[in-house]
N, C-alpha and C positions, 0 to 999 in steps of 0.2 A: 141306225142312224147313231152317229157316234156319242158317245157319254163318256164325260172324262173321269167320272168314277163311279164304281159300284159300291152302293152301302146296304151292308146286311145286317140286320136287328138281331141281336146274341140272344141267349137264353134269360139274361137279366136286361130289364127293361133300363134305356137309355146308354146302354154301353153300344157301338156300333164299331162294326169291321168293316173297313175300309180298303177297296181295292182301286188302285187308280188305273186310268187307262196309261198303257205303255208305249210308246213308238220307238221301235229297234230296227236297226239294220246292221250292214257290214260296219259301219262305223260306231256303234255302240247304241244307245239308249237315250230316250226323252222321256220324262212325264211332268205334269206339274205335282208337287207334292201338297201345294194347297192354294185353294183361290177361296176367299171368303165367299164372294158371291155364288157360286158354284155348289159349295158346301151348304150354305143356308138353303138353296134350291133344291137340294137333293135330300138334304136331312130333316130341314125345318128347324135348325137349330142356327141361331145368331149368337156370335160371343164376340168379344175383343181379345186377341191374344197378348200378352203384354210382355212377356219373356221366352227367350229359346235356350235350350239348354243342350249340352252334349257333353256325352261321358264315354268313356273308353274302360273295357273292364276285360280280364283274361276269363280263361276257361276256369268254369263254376262257381267265379264271383255272384254270390246272392245279393241282390241290393233291395231293401224293402222290409215291410210291406207301410210303404210310408205316406203322413195325408197330414193336413194342415187343418187342425181343427178351428180355427178362426182366420180368415182369409182362403178359404179352401179354393183347392185350385180343380179347373177342369183342364186335361191333358190331352194331346192329341201326340202321340208315341209313334216312333217308327224306327228301323235299323237300316243303317246306310252300308255297314260291313258284317260280317258275322252272322249268327244266329243267335236269339234268346228265347226263351219261354217266359212269355208275359201274363203276369196274373194281376187281377183286379179281386176284391171284394167290397161288396156292398154293406157300407156301414151306417147306411140311414134306419134306422131302428123304426121307421112307419113305412118303411118298403117291405111289401111281401118276400122278398129275396135278401131280406139282413140274415147276414153272416155268411152267405153262398158265395162262391167265387167262381171265376172264369179265367182257364188258362187258353193261349195261343201263341204258335209258334210265328213268331217275326223273323225275317230276314234280308238282308241285300238282294238275295234271289228272287223271294215272292213279293217284296215292295210292300206289303200288306201294311196298314196300318191301325190302329185302335184310337178310338174316342172316349174318353174315361171322363163324365160328368163330375162335379164335384158332390162329395159324397161319398168316394170310393178311397179304400188303401191301395196302395199300386206297388208292383215289386216284379223284380224279372232274376232269372239265373241265366248266365252266359252257355252255351254249348258248344261254341266254335271255339278255335284257338284264342279269339279276341272278338270282341264288337265295339262297334261305334253305334251308341244309342242315342237318336236326338228325340225333344220333344218339346213342344208349345205348350207354356202355361197359361190360363185368364187371369190370374193376380200373381202377385212377386211371392217370391220366397221370403217365409217370414221363420224363421229358426225358434223364436220365441213360442211360435204355436204349433210347430212341427212333433208330430207324435210318430210313434212306430208300432206298428202290431207283429208281435210275434210270429214270424216264418212258419214256425213249426207247430203251431198252437194244435194240441188235438183236436179241439171243436171245429177247429176250420177243415182240417184234413186236407192239406192240398196237397196233390200229388205232384211234386215237384218230380222232375227227370236229372235228379243226382247222381253223379258218376262220385259216392263217398260224401264225405263231409262239405259243405260249402266252404269257399272264403267269406269270412263276413267282417264287416265294420262293428267296433263295440257297439254302436246303437241299436243295429240289428240283431246281434247278439243278447241284448236286453231290453227286446221289445214287447209290450203288453200283452196278454192272452185277452182274446175279446171279451170275456166276460167280466174284466176290469178296467178296459179302453173307454175312453172318452170316444162317444161317438156324435152321430146327428141325430137330430129328432126326426 
């Protein structure tokens, strides 16, 4: 029986790895990147997306680890050109996986997506010459509530697959270590 997507739970509760069903032939391919009804039936999660974002970054650019302490955003993320190493960090203090991280390779080739619920910090590093990264959010960007975890916090010990020093924005260079960060209850 045809399934529009395969949803795989990850080692951190509530974070889901999503593999869409892709139909290809000599012309190219087609897949449904999001269908609210199918996603809800397959995952048990209902949400409303209010914003779509698209970023393009060059090799070794590291964006993150971002979150909003108020107006937290759930994110459905994917890559449409290139490849990234995508990272989520559980910053829900009451969670048994508080302070734990997961990383997945997302690429135009594998078409994998990740559902990141509110309560997580998120970031990625570009592994290809460039990458176009798309994501849907469940709440609007609120710069006054945006926070950044320090990407190289020794407490997190994220194994970023970097080739030398990453290219960072000032806010990412000045991120806060988890021990001093505002987190969720």
